[in-house]
C-alpha positions, -999 to 999 in steps of 0.1 A, spaced: 0 0 0 13 34 -9 19 64 14 9 92 -8 10 130 -5 42 131 14 49 167 25 85 172 15 104 193 -11 125 163 -22 112 135 -45 98 109 -21 73 92 -44 70 54 -43 68 50 -5 50 17 4 44 -4 35 46 -42 40 41 -63 71 71 -72 92 87 -106 85 112 -113 114 132 -138 94 137 -114 66 140 -81 85 158 -90 118 193 -83 104 182 -50 89 165 -38 121 194 -49 142 216 -25 122 191 3 128 184 -4 164 221 -6 174 229 29 163 230 58 188 201 75 172 179 46 182 190 47 219 155 54 232 144 20 218 167 5 244 184 -20 221 217 -5 212 236 -33 230 213 -61 217 227 -90 197 211 -100 163 196 -130 182 181 -107 208 166 -85 182 152 -115 163 136 -127 196 120 -93 202 106 -93 167 93 -128 169 74 -120 201 59 -89 185 49 -109 154 32 -134 176 13 -108 197 -25 -104 192 -22 -67 201 9 -55 181 20 -54 145 53 -45 129 57 -28 95 85 -19 71 82 13 50 100 12 17 110 41 -5 114 30 -41 118 -5 -28 145 4 -2 136 1 35 134 36 51 112 33 82 101 7 108 67 12 124 50 -6 152 12 -3 158 -6 -16 189 -38 -16 208 -33 10 236 -62 -4 257 -45 -38 258 -9 -28 263 -9 5 283 -13 2 320 -49 4 332 -60 39 340 -32 56 320 -54 65 290 -91 71 287 -97 48 257 -117 59 227 -130 39 198 -104 38 170 -73 43 192 -41 31 176 -7 31 193 23 38 172 61 36 174 84 48 146 121 45 137 135 61 106 165 44 90 200 59 97 211 81 68 231 62 41 244 93 24 240 131 25 211 143 46 180 151 27 162 182 40 127 174 51 130 137 48 123 129 85 93 152 85 80 137 52 82 101 65 66 111 98 37 128 79 34 98 56 32 73 85 7 93 104 -15 96 73 -11 59 67 -23 52 103 -54 72 96 -62 62 60 -50 26 59 -51 14 95 -84 31 102 -72 50 133 -95 77 147 -68 87 172 -31 79 173 -15 74 207 23 77 212 44 76 244 80 87 235 107 91 262 105 126 277 143 130 269 137 124 232 134 160 222 138 153 184 108 129 183 88 152 206 93 181 182 83 159 152 52 147 171 42 183 178 47 193 142 23 164 132 -4 177 156 1 154 186 -12 169 219 5 160 251 -19 146 277 6 140 306 39 126 316 36 89 327 58 61 339 59 29 318 76 -3 326 107 -8 305 131 -36 312 142 -36 348 131 0 353 106 25 341 105 50 312 92 85 318 71 90 287 51 119 272 17 104 265 3 122 235 -26 118 211 -34 130 176 -68 130 159 -75 134 122 -84 170 127 -52 176 148 -31 162 119 -50 180 92 -44 214 109 -8 207 117 24 219 98 29 183 86 -7 178 76 -26 193 47 -28 226 64 -58 249 71 -77 259 40 -67 294 28 -101 308 38 -99 293 73 -89 317 101 -90 291 129 -82 255 135 -102 228 117 -128 214 140 -128 178 151 -158 156 151 -170 171 183 -167 206 170 -139 214 194 -108 233 185 -80 207 182 -53 232 191 -68 234 226 -59 207 250 -93 194 260 -97 195 297 -118 170 316 -148 192 323 -170 187 352 -204 170 347 -221 204 342 -205 236 329 -212 254 362 -206 226 386 -178 246 402 -202 273 413 -217 252 441 -228 271 472 -201 257 495 -174 266 470 -189 300 464 -190 308 501 -153 301 504 -145 322 474 -166 351 485 -151 350 520 -115 351 505 -124 381 482 -142 400 509 -112 396 532 -89 408 505 -112 438 498 -112 448 535 -75 444 538 -63 461 506 -89 489 506 -80 497 542 -44 496 533 -51 522 506 -71 542 532 -103 540 512 -121 523 540 -118 532 577 -130 504 600 -137 511 636 -115 494 662 -137 474 687 -108 462 708 -91 428 711 -82 428 675 -117 431 662 -130 458 638 -162 469 623 -170 486 590 -203 504 587 -220 509 554 -230 546 553 -267 553 554 -277 517 562 -279 493 591 -253 471 575 -219 465 590 -190 441 585 -173 428 616 -139 409 615 -107 402 633 -74 415 620 -38 423 628 -20 453 614 17 450 604 42 475 591 33 494 559 -3 493 572 -6 457 560 -38 442 573 -40 405 581 -78 399 580 -90 365 592 -115 354 565 -132 330 589 -140 358 613 -159 381 588 -196 386 595 -220 407 575 -248 420 597 -280 437 585 -302 449 614 -281 427 636 -289 396 616 -259 377 600 -263 374 563 -242 358 535 -210 374 522 -209 385 486 -180 405 472 -202 422 445 -227 432 472 -199 447 493 -187 469 463 -223 480 455 -229 490 491 -196 510 492 -197 525 457 -199 560 469 -171 555 494 -150 538 468 -156 565 442 -165 542 413 -181 562 384 -216 550 376 -208 544 340 -179 520 349 -195 502 379 -209 474 358 -176 467 342 -158 466 375 -185 442 389 -180 420 358 -143 418 365 -151 409 401 -175 382 389 -148 367 366 -123 368 395 -148 351 417 -155 324 390 -118 317 386 -114 313 423 -143 289 424 -129 269 396 -95 264 413 -111 257 446 -134 231 431 -105 215 412 -85 213 445 -114 196 462 -112 169 435 -75 165 441 -65 182 408 -44 211 422 -9 208 435 -1 214 471 27 238 483 47 207 491 43 195 455 57 228 443 90 223 462 102 201 433 80 214 405 94 229 373 86 264 360 55 255 339 39 235 367 46 264 392 31 289 368 -1 268 364 -3 264 402 -7 302 408 -43 312 417 -42 347 433 -31 370 405 -18 403 415 -15 404 454 -28 439 457 -56 442 432 -90 429 441 -104 424 406 -73 408 392 -88 381 369 -112 401 348 -106 385 314 -138 400 300 -144 383 266 -134 348 276 -162 322 275 -161 292 299 -144 270 273 -119 298 266 -112 300 303 -106 263 305 -83 264 274 -63 295 280 -64 306 317 -29 302 331 -41 284 362 -56 257 340 -21 247 328 -33 236 294 -13 235 263 -24 251 230 -10 260 196 -7 295 185 -24 305 152 -1 321 126 -8 347 99 15 360 72 16 399 73 28 418 43 63 431 50 56 465 35 27 470 59 42 457 91 72 465 113 97 439 123 124 450 148 153 427 156 178 429 184 215 432 181 231 403 162 197 389 150 188 389 113 156 377 97 170 342 90 182 337 125 149 351 139 130 325 118 152 297 131 147 308 167 110 313 166 98 285 143 105 249 139 118 237 105 85 220 99 66 252 106 88 273 83 85 248 54 47 244 59 40 281 60 62 288 30 44 261 10 10 275 20 20 309 8 35 296 -24 3 275 -30 -16 307 -31 8 322 -56 24 344 -31 61 350 -25 70 340 11 98 366 11 72 393 8 58 384 42 66 382 79 51 355 101 31 366 131 17 344 159 -17 351 173 -35 339 204 -61 314 193 -88 336 208 -76 366 189 -74 345 157 -110 334 161 -127 366 174 -107 394 158 -87 383 127 -116 372 104 -140 400 113 -121 431 125 -94 426 98 -116 411 70 -106 437 44 -69 431 51 -74 394 45 -94 400 13 -67 421 -3 -39 397 7 -21 419 33 -30 393 59 -29 356 50 -41 331 77 -19 301 78 -34 279 106 -19 266 138 18 261 145 33 228 156 48 237 189 27 233 220 25 264 241 15 271 277 0 304 288 18 321 316 5 343 344 5 374 322 -22 357 301 -9 367 267 26 353 271 33 317 262 61 293 271 72 268 244 67 233 258 80 215 226 114 230 218 138 235 247 153 270 244 127 284 221 116 319 232 87 331 251 60 345 228 39 375 239 9 382 217 -18 408 215 -51 399 231 -83 420 230 -94 409 264 -102 434 292 -82 424 322 -72 442 353 -76 478 340 -64 473 305 -73 459 271 -43 435 266 -31 447 233 4 453 220 13 485 201 35 481 170 46 517 173 55 512 210 73 479 204 94 492 175 122 502 198 117 474 223 146 451 211 170 480 212 159 490 247 163 454 259 198 452 243 208 484 261 196 472 295 210 437 291 244 452 281 243 475 312 235 445 335 261 422 319 288 449 321 283 457 358 299 433 384 273 442 410 246 425 390 268 395 383 274 392 421 237 389 428 231 365 399 209 391 382 203 389 344 179 403 319 158 381 296 159 401 264 129 408 242 149 402 210 123 406 183 90 425 178 65 424 149 34 445 144 9 449 116 2 485 107 -15 482 73 -51 483 86 -75 512 84 -73 517 122 -37 530 118 -50 557 95 -74 573 119 -65 607 135 -69 594 170 -52 564 186 -75 535 193 -73 499 207 -76 484 173 -41 495 165 -29 470 192 -46 438 180 -20 423 156 15 423 172 39 400 190 73 399 206 97 372 214 116 370 246 145 347 258 136 317 278 152 313 312 154 275 310 186 272 289 203 297 312 200 277 344 230 262 361 232 225 370 210 218 400 189 250 396 153 253 388 133 284 378 104 297 399 82 327 392 86 352 420 48 353 424 51 318 439 67 333 470 32 349 477 13 317 469 -9 298 494 -23 265 483 -60 254 487 -52 243 523 -37 277 532 -1 265 532 24 290 519 51 279 495 76 305 509 72 292 544 78 256 532 108 266 511 124 283 541 118 253 563 131 229 537 162 249 530 177 244 564 186 280 567 174 304 595 145 325 582 166 357 584 194 342 563 170 328 537 152 362 534 186 381 532 198 358 504 165 363 485 168 401 489 204 401 477 191 385 445 161 407 442 162 440 461 199 448 459 201 447 421 171 470 418 186 494 443 219 494 423 201 499 390 184 530 405 214 545 423 241 536 398 223 540 366 190 559 372 172 528 358 138 516 371 117 486 360 84 470 371 97 442 393 65 426 405 60 388 409 53 380 373 83 400 360 109 381 380 119 345 375 140 333 404 168 308 402 164 284 431 189 257 443 182 236 474 151 258 481 173 289 483 171 318 459 205 322 442 196 347 414 169 363 393 160 369 357 142 402 349 117 401 321 89 421 304 110 452 300 98 470 269 67 486 283 78 490 319 113 504 321 124 540 325 156 561 329 150 587 355 178 612 347 198 629 321 224 601 313 231 598 276 208 574 257 205 563 221 180 583 202 156 553 198 154 551 236 143 586 244 108 575 250 119 557 282 134 589 298 114 605 327 133 631 346 118 632 382 130 644 416 147 621 440 117 613 461 98 602 430 128 580 420 127 563 454 90 554 448 102 527 423 115 509 453 90 520 479 59 513 458 69 485 435 92 465 458 84 474 495 46 479 491 40 457 461 60 426 470 78 426 503 48 438 523 29 407 513 58 383 519 64 398 553 27 392 561 28 356 550 59 348 571 45 366 601 12 348 599 29 315 596 51 321 626 82 318 604 95 353 608 78 383 626 73 413 604 95 436 624 124 412 621 117 408 584 121 445 579 152 446 599 166 421 574 156 444 546 174 473 564 205 450 568 207 443 531 205 480 524 233 486 549 254 459 531 249 477 498 258 511 514 290 496 529 300 481 495 291 512 475 295 543 498 299 567 469 265 556 454 246 550 486 252 585 498 223 593 475 202 577 502 208 607 523 203 632 495 188 627 461 174 592 467 169 583 503 156 547 508 159 551 546 137 582 548 111 583 575 82 581 552 72 580 515 42 588 493 15 561 495 7 552 459 -25 532 456 -33 506 429 -69 497 436 -78 534 436 -65 536 399 -87 507 389 -117 520 408 -113 554 390 -111 539 355 -112 501 352 -109 504 314 -75 521 314 -59 526 348 -29 546 336 -15 562 305 14 540 296 30 569 279 29 590 311 25 566 340 39 589 367 12 616 362 -16 589 363 -7 578 399 -30 583 428 -17 589 463 -32 587 498 -9 608 519 24 593 532 33 560 548 59 552 575 90 536 560 96 503 578 134 505 571 138 542 581 169 546 602 148 561 630 126 530 630 152 502 628 171 494 660 209 493 656 
């Protein structure tokens, strides 16, 4: 039987398949299986007799078959097919009718390498499994170390289900259990490709998008919104509202004594009573279990939307924006219910599990969002299936959609040392590059006239075919279908980590979703200078020994691409539609880790699991270090480099939990990677800058410079960490802040000529600082909290706040 329609630029006609005959094929397969490239088959040291015995057993099996693929009569591939329901351990795979397991080994090259041969044979075998073997779904379980096969599987449309352990010889194999349906393959780079008029993935038999990893949904779409789950979620959010809005001095509860407080709703008989402790930086530890809502002295149910409605006038929410804020709260509440419900079913990791988890698993474990904002998971525009497919806390894999954008009507900016060819090799697999070039050529278009732009699947479905229909019609935008690499959304929602190719870059895409005070677009105009800004900051960090001492590095955004040929870019006024087709590529931290290190998003230090256990507290206990020593080591990797950037270079960034990736070894923080620089970096002085970087300059007085540490680090991160460690009995808050002061003292001793600024231009040990408030920004305008082009003038302040590391406050 022939394997037709092989997708390869070389001549690969005449490929056929015949059944395995052990007597005839044992010698040939021994020569293949004994080569290093076949090491994952586990037979490199087998004798010819052992290989023959293996093949005889397979030939006699009722559940397995062997096949030899021939090209023009010459053997080129060995294939095994099997019944997964019979041979995989029970419970490992939810069987479906038409499941067919497959193993594949391509012959060692006998001459010069043929470009595309491996991909062509892979595509041919997959097509043969569907068309000739009658498979409805192909199942594979390659070794997790076999990166080459994993990449080819991804290019053929296989979707990873999970990593499993399979018996293999005397031990076990950690395998990547993956599946591929006909629709998955048809939409893949090695398949036939999406039809030119399609702007989203081909649908499977169930109508689902095959690029989405299909989660195991509850019995009913809203099963997670049960009363007992909802009560827990409301209680958590009301506690956060009381704590953070009191911190920002929007609310003024009355002290009742004994650690109890009451908040009266003006003009009503409603009051909220609760127990709390107040720590430095006016950080309120509100006990969720203690909160009671009383109306005419009768206890009533807690509801976070009701709380906001009752306090609208106090909070200053404009009438025309109230419903939008309530919707963002509803979405935040729904996400909380979903993760709580999953935890009750045993589907969420514990803090103990995260002590050994890798970066993708830690990212997916985060549930809180920004620690200061109340409505921090708005995601207005996502449906429930969208939430399950794309919300970071779901941990699902997906495939980005790709569109070719005409080079003359788009802007591609590349970092130093990166040309278009190298950019393509870095951002796309060979199979993706070949497939997309073929699809353009098949439409009579010259691939060299286009740049390749990735899109969030939601954006490709909801925005590309409608909002940009005229651009598609005239050929300035050419939808190409899904890529091959499996991607996992990160906490920032529109950033994806490549799970298929080690070392491939993060991809950040535009997303027309309203989330936490912004429509999450990307401006092509704004990003035009992003690679140059990143190169400048990375060179500054690499050239300064202080940063190297703390293990501090920059993850560069090396390339940015935006489409500007649409009608929206020709309007007089700026508009959100100008930010809907753009992407940037950022270095991944994973290849930069030293042996024995793992990467951990800094947001994880503020994470509590569903049982209330804090990861930071567990890490400190597991490290074996005294709490003060652990915190000091963390601050040397986080706070000290940021202080040095400010005092030595007038540089500030936005160093919150999502923008720092920590390097961790033996549960101790040994360094940090800074990311997401292009939109959130500034130079606060008159130092010389390249002309392309002038947009990041913001000349401000010393007390405003210091706010980059006071607001973004002390109040935005360390306040919450101090509260967690105090609440857990790991480190009292006053001792925590003494450690912070000690790290600043260390820096001053090491850099006296710079640290003198602390007593003059920039004084990080001042008695107080301006209290910048985040929720006040969102309450004022939940559609756009600040003007990104002039963030400083958009800020809202609530007087001043005592500095917990002021020299007058910290005992010698």
